[in-house]
C-alpha positions as CSV (number, residue, x, y, z in Angstrom):
1,M,-8.9,-22.5,5.6
2,A,-5.4,-22.3,7.1
3,I,-4.3,-18.9,7.9
4,V,-1.0,-18.2,5.5
5,L,1.4,-15.2,6.3
6,S,-0.4,-12.6,4.5
7,D,-3.3,-13.2,6.5
8,V,-1.6,-12.1,9.3
9,S,0.3,-9.4,7.7
10,N,-3.2,-7.9,6.9
11,A,-4.7,-8.2,10.1
12,L,-1.7,-5.7,11.3
13,Q,-2.5,-3.6,8.4
14,K,-6.5,-3.8,8.8
15,V,-7.3,-4.5,12.7
16,I,-3.9,-2.1,14.1
17,M,-3.3,0.7,11.6
18,P,-6.8,2.1,11.5
19,F,-6.7,1.7,15.7
20,I,-3.7,3.4,15.9
21,Q,-4.3,6.2,13.6
22,D,-7.6,6.8,14.8
23,N,-6.3,7.0,18.5
24,F,-2.6,8.0,18.6
25,P,-3.6,11.6,17.3
26,K,-6.1,12.2,20.2
27,Q,-3.5,10.5,22.9
28,T,-2.4,14.6,24.1
29,I,-4.2,17.9,23.1
30,L,-1.3,19.1,20.9
31,L,-1.2,16.4,19.0
32,D,-5.1,16.6,18.9
33,K,-5.1,20.4,18.3
34,V,-2.2,21.7,16.2
35,K,-2.6,22.3,12.5
36,R,-0.7,19.7,10.5
37,N,2.5,22.0,7.8
38,K,0.3,25.3,8.4
39,G,2.4,27.9,6.5
40,V,5.0,25.6,6.1
41,T,7.3,24.0,3.3
42,F,9.2,20.8,3.1
43,M,12.8,20.9,1.1
44,N,16.0,19.1,1.5
45,D,15.2,17.7,4.8
46,N,14.0,20.9,6.3
47,F,10.9,22.7,7.1
48,Y,10.8,26.3,6.6
49,A,8.3,28.9,6.8
50,P,8.6,32.6,5.8
51,L,7.4,35.2,8.0
52,R,7.3,38.7,8.4
53,T,10.2,40.4,10.5
54,G,9.6,44.0,10.4
55,R,7.0,46.9,9.9
56,H,6.7,48.6,6.7
57,G,8.8,51.6,6.7
58,G,6.7,53.7,4.0
59,I,4.2,55.1,6.2
60,A,4.3,58.8,7.3
61,A,2.2,62.0,7.9
62,L,2.6,64.5,5.1
63,A,2.9,68.0,6.6
64,D,1.7,69.6,3.1
65,D,-0.1,68.1,0.3
66,D,2.9,68.6,-1.9
67,N,5.5,66.8,0.4
68,K,7.7,63.9,-0.3
69,L,6.1,60.6,-0.1
70,V,8.3,57.9,1.8
71,T,8.8,54.9,0.1
72,G,9.6,51.6,2.4
73,K,8.6,47.9,2.7
74,S,8.2,45.3,5.1
75,S,11.3,42.7,5.5
76,I,10.6,38.9,5.1
77,G,12.4,36.4,6.6
78,Q,12.6,32.7,6.9
79,A,12.1,30.3,10.0
80,S,13.5,26.4,9.6
81,V,13.5,23.3,11.5
82,P,15.2,20.0,10.3
83,V,13.1,16.5,9.8
84,R,13.1,14.3,12.8
85,I,13.0,10.9,12.3
86,L,10.6,8.9,14.8
87,T,10.1,5.3,15.4
88,G,8.5,2.6,16.8
89,T,9.0,-1.5,16.8
90,F,8.4,-4.6,17.9
91,D,8.8,-8.4,16.9
92,I,6.5,-11.5,16.7
93,S,8.2,-14.5,15.5
94,K,7.2,-17.3,13.0
95,L,6.4,-19.7,16.2
96,A,3.9,-17.2,17.5
97,I,2.2,-17.1,13.6
98,D,2.1,-20.9,13.4
99,A,0.9,-21.5,16.4
100,T,-2.3,-20.0,16.2
101,K,-3.2,-20.7,12.6
102,T,-6.4,-22.0,13.6
103,A,-7.2,-19.3,15.4
104,K,-6.5,-16.1,13.7
105,G,-7.9,-13.9,16.4
106,A,-5.4,-14.4,18.8
107,V,-3.0,-13.5,16.3
108,E,-4.8,-10.3,15.7
109,S,-5.0,-10.2,19.8
110,Q,-1.4,-10.3,20.1
111,L,-0.8,-7.8,17.3
112,T,-3.1,-5.5,18.9
113,F,-2.0,-5.7,22.3
114,Q,1.9,-5.3,21.1
115,A,0.2,-2.2,18.8
116,S,-1.6,-0.8,21.1
117,S,1.0,-0.5,23.8
118,L,3.7,0.7,21.1
119,A,1.3,3.5,20.1
120,S,0.9,4.4,23.8
121,D,4.9,4.8,24.8
122,F,5.1,6.5,21.2
123,A,2.5,9.2,22.1
124,R,4.2,9.6,25.6
125,S,7.8,10.2,23.8
126,I,6.0,12.9,21.4
127,N,4.2,14.6,24.2
128,R,7.6,15.0,26.4
129,Q,9.2,16.0,22.9
130,Y,6.7,18.4,22.7
131,Y,7.1,20.1,25.7
132,S,10.8,19.5,26.2
133,D,13.9,21.8,24.5
134,G,15.1,19.3,21.9
135,S,18.3,18.7,23.7
136,G,16.8,14.9,24.7
137,I,18.2,15.6,27.8
138,V,15.6,13.3,30.1
139,A,17.5,12.8,33.8
140,Q,20.9,14.0,35.4
141,V,23.3,12.2,37.4
142,A,22.8,13.2,41.0
143,S,25.9,10.7,41.8
144,S,27.8,7.5,40.7
145,A,25.8,4.7,42.9
146,A,28.5,2.0,41.8
147,A,30.2,1.5,38.1
148,T,27.2,-0.2,37.1
149,A,24.4,2.5,38.7
150,V,23.6,5.7,39.0
151,N,21.7,8.0,41.1
152,I,19.7,10.3,39.1
153,K,17.3,13.5,39.9
154,L,15.3,16.0,37.2
155,P,17.7,18.5,35.0
156,D,18.1,21.1,36.8
157,T,20.7,24.2,36.2
158,S,23.7,22.3,37.3
159,V,23.5,19.9,34.4
160,D,26.5,19.8,32.8
161,D,25.1,20.1,29.1
162,G,25.0,23.5,27.3
163,H,21.9,22.2,25.0
164,A,19.7,22.5,28.5
165,L,17.6,25.3,28.5
166,D,15.7,26.7,31.4
167,R,15.5,23.5,33.5
168,Y,15.1,24.0,37.2
169,G,15.2,20.4,38.7
170,T,11.9,19.3,40.9
171,V,9.9,21.9,41.7
172,N,6.5,20.8,43.3
173,G,7.1,16.7,43.0
174,D,5.3,16.4,39.9
175,L,7.6,14.1,38.1
176,S,9.7,11.3,38.6
177,P,13.4,11.5,37.4
178,S,13.0,8.3,35.7
179,K,9.4,8.9,34.2
180,Y,10.9,8.6,30.8
181,L,13.6,5.8,31.3
182,A,13.2,1.9,30.6
183,A,14.6,-1.3,30.9
184,N,16.2,-2.1,27.5
185,M,17.2,1.4,26.7
186,F,20.1,2.8,25.2
187,V,21.3,6.0,26.7
188,G,23.8,8.3,26.5
189,V,25.6,9.9,29.7
190,G,27.5,12.9,29.7
191,T,27.9,15.9,27.2
192,A,27.6,14.5,23.7
193,A,27.4,11.0,24.7
194,A,30.6,10.7,26.4
195,A,29.8,7.2,27.7
196,K,27.1,4.8,26.7
197,G,25.2,2.1,28.3
198,T,22.1,0.1,28.2
199,I,19.8,0.3,31.2
200,S,18.5,-3.1,33.2
201,S,16.7,-2.2,35.7
202,I,15.7,1.0,37.6
203,S,15.0,1.2,41.2
204,S,13.2,3.3,43.5
205,G,12.9,5.3,40.7
206,T,16.0,7.1,41.2
207,V,18.6,4.5,40.8
208,V,19.6,3.6,37.3
209,N,21.3,0.0,36.4
210,F,23.2,-0.5,33.4
211,T,24.0,-4.0,32.2
212,G,27.7,-3.2,32.0
213,S,30.2,-0.2,33.5
214,V,29.3,3.5,32.5
215,A,31.5,6.2,33.4
216,S,29.8,9.2,34.5
217,V,30.0,12.0,37.4
218,A,27.8,14.2,39.3
219,N,25.4,16.6,37.1
220,D,26.3,14.6,33.6
221,S,22.9,14.7,31.6
222,I,21.4,11.6,30.7
223,G,19.4,11.0,27.4
224,I,18.1,8.3,25.1
225,V,19.8,7.1,22.0
226,D,19.2,4.9,19.0
227,G,20.3,1.1,18.0
228,S,23.5,2.6,16.7
229,L,24.2,4.6,20.1
230,E,23.7,7.7,18.1
231,G,21.6,10.6,18.2
232,F,21.6,12.2,21.9
233,G,20.8,16.3,21.2
234,T,20.6,16.3,17.9
235,S,17.0,13.9,16.8
236,E,14.6,15.0,18.9
237,I,11.8,17.5,18.2
238,Y,11.8,21.2,19.0
239,G,9.8,21.6,21.4
240,L,8.1,24.5,23.6
241,G,10.7,24.3,25.8
242,Q,13.1,25.2,23.3
243,A,10.2,27.9,21.5
244,L,9.8,29.4,24.7
245,S,13.0,29.3,25.9
246,S,14.5,32.9,28.2
247,S,16.9,33.2,25.2
248,T,16.9,36.5,23.9
249,G,19.0,39.0,21.3
250,T,21.4,37.1,18.6
251,S,20.1,33.7,20.4
252,L,18.6,31.9,17.6
253,Y,15.3,29.7,17.6
254,A,14.4,28.0,14.4
255,G,17.4,29.8,12.7
256,V,15.9,33.3,13.4
257,A,17.3,35.9,16.0
258,R,15.3,36.4,19.2
259,S,15.6,40.3,18.6
260,T,13.3,39.6,15.7
261,T,10.1,41.1,16.0
262,G,7.5,38.5,17.4
263,W,10.4,35.9,18.0
264,T,11.0,36.9,22.0
265,P,8.2,34.8,24.4
266,Q,6.9,36.0,27.3
267,F,8.6,34.8,29.7
268,G,9.2,34.4,33.6
269,S,11.3,32.5,35.8
270,T,10.8,34.0,39.3
271,S,10.7,31.2,41.8
272,E,7.6,32.2,43.9
273,A,3.8,30.5,44.2
274,L,1.3,30.9,41.5
275,T,-0.8,33.7,41.1
276,L,-3.6,34.5,39.1
277,S,-1.9,37.9,38.2
278,S,1.5,36.4,37.1
279,M,-1.0,34.2,34.7
280,E,-3.0,37.2,33.0
281,D,-0.1,39.2,32.5
282,K,1.7,37.1,30.5
283,Y,-1.5,35.9,28.8
284,L,-2.4,39.7,28.2
285,A,1.3,40.3,26.5
286,A,1.1,37.2,24.3
287,K,-2.2,38.4,23.2
288,E,-0.8,41.6,21.7
289,Y,1.3,39.4,19.0
290,A,-1.7,37.1,18.7
291,Q,-4.1,37.0,14.9
292,M,-7.9,37.8,15.7
293,G,-9.6,34.5,16.4
294,D,-6.6,32.9,17.1
295,Q,-7.4,30.2,20.1
296,Y,-5.5,29.8,23.4
297,A,-4.6,26.8,25.8
298,I,-3.0,26.7,29.1
299,F,-0.7,23.9,30.1
300,V,-0.4,22.5,33.8
301,N,1.2,19.6,35.7
302,K,-1.0,18.4,38.5
303,S,0.2,20.4,41.4
304,L,-0.6,24.0,39.5
305,Y,-4.0,22.4,38.0
306,K,-5.2,21.8,41.8
307,K,-3.2,25.7,42.8
308,Y,-5.4,27.4,39.9
309,A,-8.8,25.6,41.3
310,D,-7.4,27.1,44.7
311,I,-6.6,30.5,43.8
312,L,-10.5,30.7,41.8
313,T,-12.1,29.4,44.8
314,A,-10.1,32.0,47.2
315,M,-11.0,34.6,45.0
316,R,-14.6,33.8,45.2
317,R,-14.8,32.9,41.4
318,T,-16.2,30.2,39.8
319,V,-14.7,27.0,39.2
320,N,-15.6,26.0,35.9
321,E,-14.9,22.9,34.5
322,S,-16.3,22.4,30.9
323,D,-15.4,21.7,27.3
324,L,-13.5,24.3,26.3
325,L,-11.6,22.8,23.6
326,G,-13.1,20.5,21.0
327,G,-13.9,17.7,23.6
328,W,-11.0,18.6,26.2
329,T,-12.6,19.2,29.7
330,G,-10.4,22.1,31.4
331,L,-10.7,24.8,34.2
332,E,-11.9,28.2,32.9
333,F,-9.2,31.0,32.9
334,A,-10.4,34.4,32.0
335,A,-8.9,37.6,31.3
336,G,-11.0,40.2,29.5
337,A,-9.9,38.6,26.1
338,G,-11.5,35.4,25.4
339,R,-12.4,32.5,26.9
340,V,-9.3,29.8,27.7
341,G,-9.5,26.5,29.0
342,V,-6.5,25.6,31.7
343,F,-5.4,22.2,31.2
344,L,-3.8,19.4,33.1
345,D,-1.2,17.4,31.1
346,Y,1.4,14.8,33.2
347,D,4.3,15.9,31.2
348,V,4.5,19.5,31.9
349,P,7.8,20.3,33.3
350,D,7.4,20.4,36.8
351,G,6.6,23.9,37.7
352,D,6.1,25.7,34.4
353,V,2.8,27.3,32.9
354,L,2.5,27.5,29.4
355,I,0.1,29.9,27.7
356,V,0.2,28.3,24.2
357,N,-1.2,29.8,21.2
358,L,-2.8,26.8,20.0
359,D,-2.5,28.6,16.1
360,S,1.0,29.7,16.1
361,L,2.3,26.3,16.6
362,T,2.3,23.7,13.3
363,V,3.3,20.3,13.3
364,C,5.6,19.7,10.2
365,Q,5.4,16.4,8.6
366,V,6.8,14.4,5.3
367,S,4.1,12.0,5.3
368,D,1.3,10.7,8.2
369,L,2.3,8.7,10.4
370,D,2.1,4.8,9.2
371,W,3.5,1.6,9.0
372,M,7.2,0.9,6.9
373,E,5.6,-1.6,4.3
374,S,7.5,-4.9,2.6
375,P,6.5,-5.5,-1.2
376,N,5.7,-9.2,0.0
377,S,4.8,-9.1,3.3
378,G,2.6,-6.1,3.9
379,A,3.2,-4.5,6.9
380,L,5.3,-7.3,8.4
381,V,9.1,-7.4,7.4
382,R,10.9,-11.0,8.2
383,T,14.4,-10.0,9.9
384,T,17.2,-11.4,8.4
385,D,19.0,-14.5,9.8
386,Y,16.4,-15.0,12.0
387,I,12.8,-16.8,12.1
388,T,11.0,-13.3,13.4
389,Y,9.3,-10.6,11.6
390,Q,9.3,-6.7,12.6
391,A,6.5,-4.1,12.5
392,T,7.4,-0.4,12.6
393,M,6.0,2.5,12.1
394,V,7.8,6.0,11.3
395,W,7.0,9.5,11.1
396,F,9.1,12.1,9.7
397,T,8.3,15.1,12.0
398,N,9.0,18.4,13.8
399,L,7.2,21.2,15.6
400,L,7.4,25.0,14.7
401,C,6.3,28.1,16.6
402,L,5.8,30.9,14.1
403,C,5.3,33.5,16.5
404,P,6.9,32.9,20.0
405,A,5.7,36.7,21.2
406,A,2.2,35.1,20.9
407,N,3.0,32.3,24.0
408,G,3.8,33.0,27.4
409,R,6.0,30.6,29.6
410,L,6.4,30.7,33.4
411,T,8.7,28.7,35.1
412,Q,9.7,27.8,38.8
413,K,5.7,28.2,40.0
414,T,5.0,26.5,43.2
415,D,1.7,25.7,44.7
């Protein structure tokens, strides 16, 4: 019996979607372990979370039993983050479908490859955004190599974009400047994407070549834009780089001033070699704002992961590497306030140590990651005016930290 289009479409839904839904959430610890929609409500394209912003004022010790009581109340506020629309898409031609009518497995294999590679890169993008500041900046112009090319570096304090938060460039050499850029990507260059272009190739990991001329000057920011050449700085997830930034006072995170109790993280930016003492200081300060039973995890990149192991060895402490977080293996960290894992993640910003209260984070989502469907063709939708079909997965989501003070962040730490 010949395989018809509906059979191919069903292959995508029945074979691929379970693969992605089973595998994608486990690509990173944060995706795997952070709860979904904890304490948040979705309304009018925003996620809202009520929170306590002040202590109760009705507490007093009476001097005499006939003295007047003090009446008071606790103050309540509201944090909010907008919905971000994350998508991933691939096309398959009618010829590819028809050529494999007698070998259904070949069609499923091609779809499996496209979907699995899409899922892998989608997860990588999500992971980057979870550690970033929501600005969308992934690289910085070091100098113009030609009208159609630029030399790039990791974003640092000189980046010409006010949306960038706590960017320190290369610290230990753990991240390549071009790690999150690829051929065929649409990018914006400069504040608010003053110039736009398409990447044709990347040379030596530090030179971005464009398909045409793109105006740029040193220190311009570079960020990924969508197919309409929009979205730079306005479309990415509010990651830990924003939740745990150095901003204080009247600066806002999720619409709430940092001066609000519990809304300023434990932050340190001294450029120095990593020490156990600096980690313990921020961890113990963060624990003051945690709830009983909250689970912590510490995230670092490869140089600081090795450095931490070396610190334990030098102090003659046992270097325990074990299952510390539901199947995830890490080095043990102990500061007299519970057993915590130090985990290696290759997307952690260079030189950062992130002390994360997993229970203070929530993945906001309108619905689960899913495929967009056509009423007639399942998950494969025919592209208008072409003999190709398109599959698109979409996730309406964001990330919200409900108590930044219960978290810590160290930057510019060397090995």
